[in-house]
Gaussian input, Z-matrix of N, CA and C with variables (Angstrom, degrees):
# hf/3-21g

backbone

0 1
 N
 C     1     B1
 C     2     B2     1     A1
 N     3     B3     2     A2     1     D1
 C     4     B4     3     A3     2     D2
 C     5     B5     4     A4     3     D3
 N     6     B6     5     A5     4     D4
 C     7     B7     6     A6     5     D5
 C     8     B8     7     A7     6     D6
 N     9     B9     8     A8     7     D7
 C    10    B10     9     A9     8     D8
 C    11    B11    10    A10     9     D9
 N    12    B12    11    A11    10    D10
 C    13    B13    12    A12    11    D11
 C    14    B14    13    A13    12    D12
 N    15    B15    14    A14    13    D13
 C    16    B16    15    A15    14    D14
 C    17    B17    16    A16    15    D15
 N    18    B18    17    A17    16    D16
 C    19    B19    18    A18    17    D17
 C    20    B20    19    A19    18    D18
 N    21    B21    20    A20    19    D19
 C    22    B22    21    A21    20    D20
 C    23    B23    22    A22    21    D21
 N    24    B24    23    A23    22    D22
 C    25    B25    24    A24    23    D23
 C    26    B26    25    A25    24    D24
 N    27    B27    26    A26    25    D25
 C    28    B28    27    A27    26    D26
 C    29    B29    28    A28    27    D27
 N    30    B30    29    A29    28    D28
 C    31    B31    30    A30    29    D29
 C    32    B32    31    A31    30    D30
 N    33    B33    32    A32    31    D31
 C    34    B34    33    A33    32    D32
 C    35    B35    34    A34    33    D33
 N    36    B36    35    A35    34    D34
 C    37    B37    36    A36    35    D35
 C    38    B38    37    A37    36    D36
 N    39    B39    38    A38    37    D37
 C    40    B40    39    A39    38    D38
 C    41    B41    40    A40    39    D39
 N    42    B42    41    A41    40    D40
 C    43    B43    42    A42    41    D41
 C    44    B44    43    A43    42    D42
 N    45    B45    44    A44    43    D43
 C    46    B46    45    A45    44    D44
 C    47    B47    46    A46    45    D45
 N    48    B48    47    A47    46    D46
 C    49    B49    48    A48    47    D47
 C    50    B50    49    A49    48    D48
 N    51    B51    50    A50    49    D49
 C    52    B52    51    A51    50    D50
 C    53    B53    52    A52    51    D51
 N    54    B54    53    A53    52    D52
 C    55    B55    54    A54    53    D53
 C    56    B56    55    A55    54    D54
 N    57    B57    56    A56    55    D55
 C    58    B58    57    A57    56    D56
 C    59    B59    58    A58    57    D57
 N    60    B60    59    A59    58    D58
 C    61    B61    60    A60    59    D59
 C    62    B62    61    A61    60    D60
 N    63    B63    62    A62    61    D61
 C    64    B64    63    A63    62    D62
 C    65    B65    64    A64    63    D63
 N    66    B66    65    A65    64    D64
 C    67    B67    66    A66    65    D65
 C    68    B68    67    A67    66    D66
 N    69    B69    68    A68    67    D67
 C    70    B70    69    A69    68    D68
 C    71    B71    70    A70    69    D69
 N    72    B72    71    A71    70    D70
 C    73    B73    72    A72    71    D71
 C    74    B74    73    A73    72    D72
 N    75    B75    74    A74    73    D73
 C    76    B76    75    A75    74    D74
 C    77    B77    76    A76    75    D75
 N    78    B78    77    A77    76    D76
 C    79    B79    78    A78    77    D77
 C    80    B80    79    A79    78    D78
 N    81    B81    80    A80    79    D79
 C    82    B82    81    A81    80    D80
 C    83    B83    82    A82    81    D81
 N    84    B84    83    A83    82    D82
 C    85    B85    84    A84    83    D83
 C    86    B86    85    A85    84    D84
 N    87    B87    86    A86    85    D85
 C    88    B88    87    A87    86    D86
 C    89    B89    88    A88    87    D87
 N    90    B90    89    A89    88    D88
 C    91    B91    90    A90    89    D89
 C    92    B92    91    A91    90    D90
 N    93    B93    92    A92    91    D91
 C    94    B94    93    A93    92    D92
 C    95    B95    94    A94    93    D93
 N    96    B96    95    A95    94    D94
 C    97    B97    96    A96    95    D95
 C    98    B98    97    A97    96    D96
 N    99    B99    98    A98    97    D97
 C   100   B100    99    A99    98    D98
 C   101   B101   100   A100    99    D99
 N   102   B102   101   A101   100   D100
 C   103   B103   102   A102   101   D101
 C   104   B104   103   A103   102   D102
 N   105   B105   104   A104   103   D103
 C   106   B106   105   A105   104   D104
 C   107   B107   106   A106   105   D105
 N   108   B108   107   A107   106   D106
 C   109   B109   108   A108   107   D107
 C   110   B110   109   A109   108   D108
 N   111   B111   110   A110   109   D109
 C   112   B112   111   A111   110   D110
 C   113   B113   112   A112   111   D111
 N   114   B114   113   A113   112   D112
 C   115   B115   114   A114   113   D113
 C   116   B116   115   A115   114   D114
 N   117   B117   116   A116   115   D115
 C   118   B118   117   A117   116   D116
 C   119   B119   118   A118   117   D117
 N   120   B120   119   A119   118   D118
 C   121   B121   120   A120   119   D119
 C   122   B122   121   A121   120   D120
 N   123   B123   122   A122   121   D121
 C   124   B124   123   A123   122   D122
 C   125   B125   124   A124   123   D123
 N   126   B126   125   A125   124   D124
 C   127   B127   126   A126   125   D125
 C   128   B128   127   A127   126   D126
 N   129   B129   128   A128   127   D127
 C   130   B130   129   A129   128   D128
 C   131   B131   130   A130   129   D129
 N   132   B132   131   A131   130   D130
 C   133   B133   132   A132   131   D131
 C   134   B134   133   A133   132   D132
 N   135   B135   134   A134   133   D133
 C   136   B136   135   A135   134   D134
 C   137   B137   136   A136   135   D135
 N   138   B138   137   A137   136   D136
 C   139   B139   138   A138   137   D137
 C   140   B140   139   A139   138   D138
 N   141   B141   140   A140   139   D139
 C   142   B142   141   A141   140   D140
 C   143   B143   142   A142   141   D141
 N   144   B144   143   A143   142   D142
 C   145   B145   144   A144   143   D143
 C   146   B146   145   A145   144   D144
 N   147   B147   146   A146   145   D145
 C   148   B148   147   A147   146   D146
 C   149   B149   148   A148   147   D147
 N   150   B150   149   A149   148   D148
 C   151   B151   150   A150   149   D149
 C   152   B152   151   A151   150   D150
 N   153   B153   152   A152   151   D151
 C   154   B154   153   A153   152   D152
 C   155   B155   154   A154   153   D153
 N   156   B156   155   A155   154   D154
 C   157   B157   156   A156   155   D155
 C   158   B158   157   A157   156   D156
 N   159   B159   158   A158   157   D157
 C   160   B160   159   A159   158   D158
 C   161   B161   160   A160   159   D159
 N   162   B162   161   A161   160   D160
 C   163   B163   162   A162   161   D161
 C   164   B164   163   A163   162   D162
 N   165   B165   164   A164   163   D163
 C   166   B166   165   A165   164   D164
 C   167   B167   166   A166   165   D165
 N   168   B168   167   A167   166   D166
 C   169   B169   168   A168   167   D167
 C   170   B170   169   A169   168   D168
 N   171   B171   170   A170   169   D169
 C   172   B172   171   A171   170   D170
 C   173   B173   172   A172   171   D171
 N   174   B174   173   A173   172   D172
 C   175   B175   174   A174   173   D173
 C   176   B176   175   A175   174   D174
 N   177   B177   176   A176   175   D175
 C   178   B178   177   A177   176   D176
 C   179   B179   178   A178   177   D177
 N   180   B180   179   A179   178   D178
 C   181   B181   180   A180   179   D179
 C   182   B182   181   A181   180   D180
 N   183   B183   182   A182   181   D181
 C   184   B184   183   A183   182   D182
 C   185   B185   184   A184   183   D183
 N   186   B186   185   A185   184   D184
 C   187   B187   186   A186   185   D185
 C   188   B188   187   A187   186   D186
 N   189   B189   188   A188   187   D187
 C   190   B190   189   A189   188   D188
 C   191   B191   190   A190   189   D189
 N   192   B192   191   A191   190   D190
 C   193   B193   192   A192   191   D191
 C   194   B194   193   A193   192   D192
 N   195   B195   194   A194   193   D193
 C   196   B196   195   A195   194   D194
 C   197   B197   196   A196   195   D195
 N   198   B198   197   A197   196   D196
 C   199   B199   198   A198   197   D197
 C   200   B200   199   A199   198   D198
 N   201   B201   200   A200   199   D199
 C   202   B202   201   A201   200   D200
 C   203   B203   202   A202   201   D201
 N   204   B204   203   A203   202   D202
 C   205   B205   204   A204   203   D203
 C   206   B206   205   A205   204   D204
 N   207   B207   206   A206   205   D205
 C   208   B208   207   A207   206   D206
 C   209   B209   208   A208   207   D207
 N   210   B210   209   A209   208   D208
 C   211   B211   210   A210   209   D209
 C   212   B212   211   A211   210   D210
 N   213   B213   212   A212   211   D211
 C   214   B214   213   A213   212   D212
 C   215   B215   214   A214   213   D213
 N   216   B216   215   A215   214   D214
 C   217   B217   216   A216   215   D215
 C   218   B218   217   A217   216   D216
 N   219   B219   218   A218   217   D217
 C   220   B220   219   A219   218   D218
 C   221   B221   220   A220   219   D219
 N   222   B222   221   A221   220   D220
 C   223   B223   222   A222   221   D221
 C   224   B224   223   A223   222   D222
 N   225   B225   224   A224   223   D223
 C   226   B226   225   A225   224   D224
 C   227   B227   226   A226   225   D225
 N   228   B228   227   A227   226   D226
 C   229   B229   228   A228   227   D227
 C   230   B230   229   A229   228   D228
 N   231   B231   230   A230   229   D229
 C   232   B232   231   A231   230   D230
 C   233   B233   232   A232   231   D231
 N   234   B234   233   A233   232   D232
 C   235   B235   234   A234   233   D233
 C   236   B236   235   A235   234   D234
 N   237   B237   236   A236   235   D235
 C   238   B238   237   A237   236   D236
 C   239   B239   238   A238   237   D237
 N   240   B240   239   A239   238   D238
 C   241   B241   240   A240   239   D239
 C   242   B242   241   A241   240   D240
 N   243   B243   242   A242   241   D241
 C   244   B244   243   A243   242   D242
 C   245   B245   244   A244   243   D243
 N   246   B246   245   A245   244   D244
 C   247   B247   246   A246   245   D245
 C   248   B248   247   A247   246   D246
 N   249   B249   248   A248   247   D247
 C   250   B250   249   A249   248   D248
 C   251   B251   250   A250   249   D249
 N   252   B252   251   A251   250   D250
 C   253   B253   252   A252   251   D251
 C   254   B254   253   A253   252   D252
 N   255   B255   254   A254   253   D253
 C   256   B256   255   A255   254   D254
 C   257   B257   256   A256   255   D255
 N   258   B258   257   A257   256   D256
 C   259   B259   258   A258   257   D257
 C   260   B260   259   A259   258   D258
 N   261   B261   260   A260   259   D259
 C   262   B262   261   A261   260   D260
 C   263   B263   262   A262   261   D261
 N   264   B264   263   A263   262   D262
 C   265   B265   264   A264   263   D263
 C   266   B266   265   A265   264   D264
 N   267   B267   266   A266   265   D265
 C   268   B268   267   A267   266   D266
 C   269   B269   268   A268   267   D267
 N   270   B270   269   A269   268   D268
 C   271   B271   270   A270   269   D269
 C   272   B272   271   A271   270   D270
 N   273   B273   272   A272   271   D271
 C   274   B274   273   A273   272   D272
 C   275   B275   274   A274   273   D273
 N   276   B276   275   A275   274   D274
 C   277   B277   276   A276   275   D275
 C   278   B278   277   A277   276   D276
 N   279   B279   278   A278   277   D277
 C   280   B280   279   A279   278   D278
 C   281   B281   280   A280   279   D279
 N   282   B282   281   A281   280   D280
 C   283   B283   282   A282   281   D281
 C   284   B284   283   A283   282   D282
 N   285   B285   284   A284   283   D283
 C   286   B286   285   A285   284   D284
 C   287   B287   286   A286   285   D285
 N   288   B288   287   A287   286   D286
 C   289   B289   288   A288   287   D287
 C   290   B290   289   A289   288   D288

   B1=1.4431
   B2=1.5235
   B3=1.3139
   B4=1.4575
   B5=1.5224
   B6=1.3186
   B7=1.4591
   B8=1.5211
   B9=1.3096
   B10=1.4618
   B11=1.5215
   B12=1.3359
   B13=1.4611
   B14=1.5291
   B15=1.3188
   B16=1.4690
   B17=1.5232
   B18=1.3155
   B19=1.4687
   B20=1.5186
   B21=1.3310
   B22=1.4626
   B23=1.5239
   B24=1.3160
   B25=1.4635
   B26=1.5230
   B27=1.3224
   B28=1.4665
   B29=1.5225
   B30=1.3209
   B31=1.4581
   B32=1.5166
   B33=1.3101
   B34=1.4613
   B35=1.5185
   B36=1.3228
   B37=1.4655
   B38=1.5278
   B39=1.3242
   B40=1.4630
   B41=1.5252
   B42=1.3299
   B43=1.4614
   B44=1.5242
   B45=1.3317
   B46=1.4695
   B47=1.5203
   B48=1.3212
   B49=1.4724
   B50=1.5219
   B51=1.3246
   B52=1.4699
   B53=1.5236
   B54=1.3327
   B55=1.4677
   B56=1.5250
   B57=1.3244
   B58=1.4703
   B59=1.5192
   B60=1.3223
   B61=1.4639
   B62=1.5195
   B63=1.3224
   B64=1.4547
   B65=1.5238
   B66=1.3212
   B67=1.4619
   B68=1.5196
   B69=1.3258
   B70=1.4578
   B71=1.5250
   B72=1.3223
   B73=1.4616
   B74=1.5287
   B75=1.3271
   B76=1.4697
   B77=1.5271
   B78=1.3377
   B79=1.4600
   B80=1.5349
   B81=1.3293
   B82=1.4696
   B83=1.5272
   B84=1.3233
   B85=1.4697
   B86=1.5293
   B87=1.3347
   B88=1.4662
   B89=1.5230
   B90=1.3257
   B91=1.4612
   B92=1.5184
   B93=1.3229
   B94=1.4650
   B95=1.5228
   B96=1.3304
   B97=1.4691
   B98=1.5244
   B99=1.3318
   B100=1.4579
   B101=1.5219
   B102=1.3204
   B103=1.4633
   B104=1.5236
   B105=1.3272
   B106=1.4668
   B107=1.5283
   B108=1.3284
   B109=1.4731
   B110=1.5183
   B111=1.3189
   B112=1.4543
   B113=1.5171
   B114=1.3055
   B115=1.4567
   B116=1.5241
   B117=1.2958
   B118=1.4621
   B119=1.5274
   B120=1.2991
   B121=1.4536
   B122=1.5116
   B123=1.3327
   B124=1.4582
   B125=1.5238
   B126=1.3333
   B127=1.4675
   B128=1.5252
   B129=1.3220
   B130=1.4620
   B131=1.5227
   B132=1.3221
   B133=1.4618
   B134=1.5255
   B135=1.3264
   B136=1.4659
   B137=1.5262
   B138=1.3196
   B139=1.4684
   B140=1.5157
   B141=1.3159
   B142=1.4610
   B143=1.5255
   B144=1.3346
   B145=1.4622
   B146=1.5273
   B147=1.3303
   B148=1.4651
   B149=1.5229
   B150=1.3090
   B151=1.4609
   B152=1.5192
   B153=1.3233
   B154=1.4593
   B155=1.5279
   B156=1.3166
   B157=1.4633
   B158=1.5237
   B159=1.3269
   B160=1.4714
   B161=1.5197
   B162=1.3218
   B163=1.4599
   B164=1.5128
   B165=1.3092
   B166=1.4554
   B167=1.5145
   B168=1.2863
   B169=1.4528
   B170=1.5261
   B171=1.3119
   B172=1.4716
   B173=1.5324
   B174=1.3385
   B175=1.4647
   B176=1.5266
   B177=1.3457
   B178=1.4667
   B179=1.5233
   B180=1.3202
   B181=1.4686
   B182=1.5271
   B183=1.3104
   B184=1.4686
   B185=1.5346
   B186=1.3221
   B187=1.4627
   B188=1.5277
   B189=1.3132
   B190=1.4663
   B191=1.5257
   B192=1.3258
   B193=1.4692
   B194=1.5261
   B195=1.3204
   B196=1.4618
   B197=1.5298
   B198=1.3322
   B199=1.4603
   B200=1.5290
   B201=1.3181
   B202=1.4609
   B203=1.5326
   B204=1.3144
   B205=1.4632
   B206=1.5358
   B207=1.3267
   B208=1.4662
   B209=1.5246
   B210=1.3484
   B211=1.4617
   B212=1.5230
   B213=1.3237
   B214=1.4615
   B215=1.5272
   B216=1.3282
   B217=1.4626
   B218=1.5221
   B219=1.3355
   B220=1.4658
   B221=1.5165
   B222=1.3162
   B223=1.4609
   B224=1.5233
   B225=1.3226
   B226=1.4601
   B227=1.5116
   B228=1.3206
   B229=1.4640
   B230=1.5271
   B231=1.3308
   B232=1.4658
   B233=1.5283
   B234=1.3203
   B235=1.4558
   B236=1.5271
   B237=1.3218
   B238=1.4597
   B239=1.5138
   B240=1.3279
   B241=1.4637
   B242=1.5256
   B243=1.3177
   B244=1.4667
   B245=1.5270
   B246=1.3187
   B247=1.4620
   B248=1.5326
   B249=1.3124
   B250=1.4624
   B251=1.5206
   B252=1.3128
   B253=1.4613
   B254=1.5228
   B255=1.3311
   B256=1.4702
   B257=1.5226
   B258=1.3223
   B259=1.4708
   B260=1.5232
   B261=1.3269
   B262=1.4646
   B263=1.5243
   B264=1.3259
   B265=1.4616
   B266=1.5208
   B267=1.3207
   B268=1.4653
   B269=1.5317
   B270=1.3370
   B271=1.4702
   B272=1.5245
   B273=1.3227
   B274=1.4597
   B275=1.5330
   B276=1.3261
   B277=1.4554
   B278=1.5268
   B279=1.3272
   B280=1.4605
   B281=1.5291
   B282=1.3207
   B283=1.4657
   B284=1.5299
   B285=1.3170
   B286=1.4740
   B287=1.5244
   B288=1.3190
   B289=1.4718
   B290=1.4722
   A1=110.70
   A2=117.47
   A3=120.03
   A4=112.28
   A5=117.93
   A6=120.33
   A7=112.62
   A8=118.99
   A9=122.26
   A10=110.10
   A11=117.76
   A12=119.94
   A13=113.87
   A14=117.89
   A15=119.56
   A16=109.49
   A17=114.52
   A18=119.93
   A19=110.97
   A20=116.77
   A21=121.45
   A22=107.04
   A23=115.92
   A24=121.79
   A25=113.15
   A26=118.34
   A27=120.08
   A28=113.22
   A29=118.71
   A30=121.54
   A31=111.32
   A32=116.16
   A33=119.72
   A34=113.05
   A35=117.73
   A36=119.80
   A37=110.93
   A38=117.24
   A39=120.91
   A40=110.98
   A41=116.68
   A42=120.16
   A43=111.01
   A44=116.73
   A45=120.28
   A46=111.00
   A47=117.03
   A48=120.60
   A49=110.17
   A50=117.18
   A51=120.81
   A52=111.34
   A53=116.82
   A54=119.51
   A55=111.31
   A56=117.31
   A57=119.99
   A58=110.47
   A59=116.57
   A60=119.44
   A61=111.09
   A62=116.73
   A63=120.25
   A64=112.51
   A65=117.03
   A66=119.52
   A67=114.81
   A68=119.07
   A69=121.34
   A70=111.78
   A71=116.04
   A72=119.17
   A73=111.86
   A74=117.02
   A75=120.53
   A76=112.51
   A77=117.98
   A78=118.74
   A79=113.56
   A80=117.62
   A81=119.75
   A82=111.10
   A83=116.65
   A84=120.07
   A85=110.01
   A86=116.59
   A87=120.10
   A88=110.59
   A89=117.47
   A90=120.62
   A91=111.01
   A92=117.07
   A93=120.06
   A94=111.72
   A95=116.19
   A96=119.51
   A97=111.14
   A98=117.15
   A99=120.78
   A100=111.43
   A101=116.26
   A102=119.34
   A103=111.26
   A104=116.38
   A105=119.95
   A106=111.37
   A107=116.31
   A108=120.47
   A109=112.52
   A110=116.93
   A111=120.20
   A112=114.41
   A113=117.90
   A114=121.63
   A115=108.99
   A116=117.26
   A117=121.85
   A118=110.30
   A119=116.25
   A120=122.58
   A121=113.90
   A122=114.40
   A123=120.69
   A124=112.05
   A125=118.42
   A126=120.85
   A127=111.38
   A128=116.75
   A129=120.60
   A130=110.67
   A131=117.15
   A132=121.06
   A133=111.80
   A134=117.31
   A135=120.83
   A136=110.33
   A137=117.72
   A138=121.22
   A139=110.75
   A140=116.85
   A141=121.65
   A142=110.75
   A143=117.18
   A144=120.83
   A145=110.59
   A146=117.63
   A147=120.25
   A148=111.81
   A149=117.38
   A150=120.25
   A151=111.55
   A152=117.98
   A153=121.37
   A154=112.88
   A155=117.75
   A156=119.99
   A157=110.04
   A158=117.32
   A159=119.63
   A160=112.48
   A161=113.90
   A162=118.86
   A163=108.84
   A164=116.07
   A165=120.93
   A166=111.67
   A167=115.53
   A168=121.72
   A169=112.03
   A170=117.98
   A171=121.63
   A172=112.78
   A173=120.78
   A174=118.84
   A175=113.04
   A176=116.91
   A177=119.15
   A178=110.78
   A179=117.29
   A180=120.53
   A181=110.17
   A182=117.51
   A183=120.50
   A184=110.98
   A185=117.14
   A186=120.17
   A187=110.62
   A188=117.33
   A189=121.14
   A190=110.83
   A191=116.57
   A192=121.36
   A193=111.76
   A194=116.93
   A195=121.35
   A196=112.83
   A197=116.69
   A198=123.47
   A199=112.47
   A200=115.38
   A201=122.49
   A202=107.98
   A203=116.49
   A204=124.63
   A205=113.13
   A206=118.68
   A207=118.68
   A208=112.98
   A209=118.29
   A210=119.92
   A211=111.74
   A212=116.06
   A213=119.89
   A214=110.23
   A215=116.62
   A216=119.39
   A217=111.43
   A218=116.71
   A219=120.29
   A220=110.00
   A221=116.38
   A222=120.89
   A223=110.33
   A224=116.06
   A225=119.49
   A226=113.20
   A227=116.51
   A228=120.34
   A229=110.75
   A230=117.16
   A231=120.15
   A232=112.32
   A233=116.63
   A234=120.32
   A235=110.83
   A236=116.40
   A237=121.09
   A238=112.41
   A239=116.99
   A240=119.89
   A241=111.39
   A242=116.15
   A243=120.41
   A244=111.02
   A245=116.46
   A246=121.87
   A247=112.02
   A248=117.78
   A249=121.39
   A250=113.68
   A251=118.00
   A252=119.46
   A253=112.81
   A254=119.84
   A255=117.67
   A256=113.34
   A257=116.93
   A258=119.33
   A259=110.78
   A260=117.44
   A261=120.19
   A262=110.77
   A263=117.11
   A264=119.89
   A265=111.78
   A266=116.71
   A267=120.04
   A268=110.73
   A269=116.70
   A270=119.84
   A271=110.93
   A272=116.23
   A273=121.22
   A274=110.68
   A275=116.18
   A276=119.26
   A277=112.28
   A278=117.52
   A279=119.65
   A280=112.65
   A281=115.74
   A282=119.85
   A283=112.20
   A284=117.29
   A285=123.54
   A286=111.84
   A287=115.91
   A288=119.19
   A289=109.03
   D1=-28.16
   D2=-178.59
   D3=-70.52
   D4=-17.28
   D5=-179.29
   D6=-83.95
   D7=-5.28
   D8=179.68
   D9=-69.89
   D10=137.17
   D11=-179.03
   D12=-71.41
   D13=-24.77
   D14=179.04
   D15=-141.12
   D16=164.50
   D17=-179.32
   D18=-69.10
   D19=-35.25
   D20=179.06
   D21=-101.57
   D22=90.27
   D23=-172.72
   D24=-84.33
   D25=-14.74
   D26=-173.49
   D27=-111.32
   D28=5.15
   D29=-178.43
   D30=102.27
   D31=151.13
   D32=-174.68
   D33=-70.53
   D34=-35.47
   D35=-179.35
   D36=-65.49
   D37=-46.88
   D38=179.59
   D39=-67.33
   D40=-35.05
   D41=176.53
   D42=-64.75
   D43=-40.48
   D44=178.48
   D45=-65.00
   D46=-40.34
   D47=177.02
   D48=-63.74
   D49=-44.30
   D50=179.92
   D51=-61.99
   D52=-41.93
   D53=-179.91
   D54=-69.96
   D55=-37.22
   D56=176.82
   D57=-63.68
   D58=-42.22
   D59=177.81
   D60=-63.39
   D61=-42.27
   D62=-176.89
   D63=-70.73
   D64=-46.08
   D65=-170.97
   D66=-96.89
   D67=-13.03
   D68=177.11
   D69=-112.80
   D70=-52.49
   D71=-177.65
   D72=-72.90
   D73=-35.97
   D74=179.17
   D75=-58.32
   D76=-54.74
   D77=176.58
   D78=-62.74
   D79=-32.94
   D80=178.17
   D81=-65.40
   D82=-42.04
   D83=177.56
   D84=-66.03
   D85=-40.23
   D86=177.63
   D87=-63.19
   D88=-39.62
   D89=178.46
   D90=-63.97
   D91=-44.04
   D92=179.14
   D93=-64.17
   D94=-43.14
   D95=179.29
   D96=-66.71
   D97=-38.86
   D98=179.17
   D99=-65.45
   D100=-42.57
   D101=178.20
   D102=-66.52
   D103=-37.26
   D104=178.88
   D105=-65.64
   D106=-32.04
   D107=178.98
   D108=-86.08
   D109=-5.56
   D110=178.35
   D111=88.37
   D112=17.25
   D113=179.14
   D114=-77.33
   D115=128.16
   D116=-176.90
   D117=-136.24
   D118=167.36
   D119=172.80
   D120=69.82
   D121=-140.92
   D122=-174.54
   D123=-64.18
   D124=-37.86
   D125=178.46
   D126=-62.32
   D127=-38.00
   D128=176.71
   D129=-62.55
   D130=-45.21
   D131=-179.36
   D132=-65.89
   D133=-38.60
   D134=178.14
   D135=-65.45
   D136=-42.95
   D137=177.84
   D138=-61.96
   D139=-38.87
   D140=179.38
   D141=-63.02
   D142=-46.02
   D143=179.63
   D144=-67.02
   D145=-38.38
   D146=179.14
   D147=-63.35
   D148=-30.93
   D149=178.21
   D150=-67.82
   D151=-21.22
   D152=179.52
   D153=-92.27
   D154=-2.75
   D155=179.17
   D156=-72.29
   D157=156.09
   D158=-175.07
   D159=-68.69
   D160=152.43
   D161=177.02
   D162=-76.25
   D163=159.29
   D164=179.84
   D165=-83.83
   D166=-173.06
   D167=-178.18
   D168=-82.89
   D169=-17.90
   D170=-175.53
   D171=-59.68
   D172=-42.12
   D173=176.99
   D174=-59.12
   D175=-36.08
   D176=177.65
   D177=-67.09
   D178=-40.50
   D179=179.73
   D180=-61.16
   D181=-44.65
   D182=178.29
   D183=-65.87
   D184=-40.73
   D185=178.93
   D186=-63.16
   D187=-40.66
   D188=178.75
   D189=-68.53
   D190=-41.57
   D191=-179.27
   D192=-62.91
   D193=-43.32
   D194=-176.54
   D195=-99.14
   D196=4.68
   D197=177.56
   D198=54.23
   D199=49.74
   D200=178.93
   D201=-115.36
   D202=90.32
   D203=178.09
   D204=50.36
   D205=55.76
   D206=179.65
   D207=-64.47
   D208=-27.51
   D209=178.72
   D210=-65.19
   D211=-39.48
   D212=179.27
   D213=-66.05
   D214=-43.19
   D215=179.99
   D216=-68.83
   D217=-35.64
   D218=176.70
   D219=-60.37
   D220=-47.26
   D221=178.34
   D222=-63.80
   D223=-42.39
   D224=179.96
   D225=-61.04
   D226=-40.98
   D227=-179.64
   D228=-71.30
   D229=-51.35
   D230=-175.83
   D231=-67.58
   D232=-51.72
   D233=-178.56
   D234=-69.35
   D235=-34.37
   D236=178.78
   D237=-63.75
   D238=-37.21
   D239=177.85
   D240=-65.85
   D241=-36.30
   D242=-179.61
   D243=-71.13
   D244=-41.11
   D245=-173.99
   D246=-85.80
   D247=-20.63
   D248=-171.24
   D249=-63.81
   D250=-40.22
   D251=-175.96
   D252=-61.89
   D253=-51.38
   D254=178.77
   D255=-63.82
   D256=-36.37
   D257=-179.42
   D258=-70.15
   D259=-43.20
   D260=178.35
   D261=-63.37
   D262=-39.67
   D263=176.72
   D264=-65.33
   D265=-38.62
   D266=177.67
   D267=-62.65
   D268=-46.82
   D269=176.58
   D270=-61.34
   D271=-39.75
   D272=-179.23
   D273=-60.12
   D274=-46.62
   D275=-178.60
   D276=-75.33
   D277=-34.42
   D278=177.54
   D279=-65.77
   D280=-33.85
   D281=179.53
   D282=-89.81
   D283=0.24
   D284=176.56
   D285=55.40
   D286=52.53
   D287=176.95
   D288=-83.94

């Protein structure tokens, strides 16, 4: 990932889609799954915030190893780490944890 010339290696449009999927759709899917399993209260809110936390480096390693869109994962990991803190804090305060 350090050899990439820019933080957004796959283009701004694809980066925006990746971030929307990670920070909007991810928590929404977690909320639906949590409600389906009967998770309520504080545990539900914690699961929701955890779904908005940044992904680790392992998905990028697998993407690079198997050559499956490593540029998208590189952007997702790098840009996601930068954007994750304000978004996670926003979810944290909105859910009153």
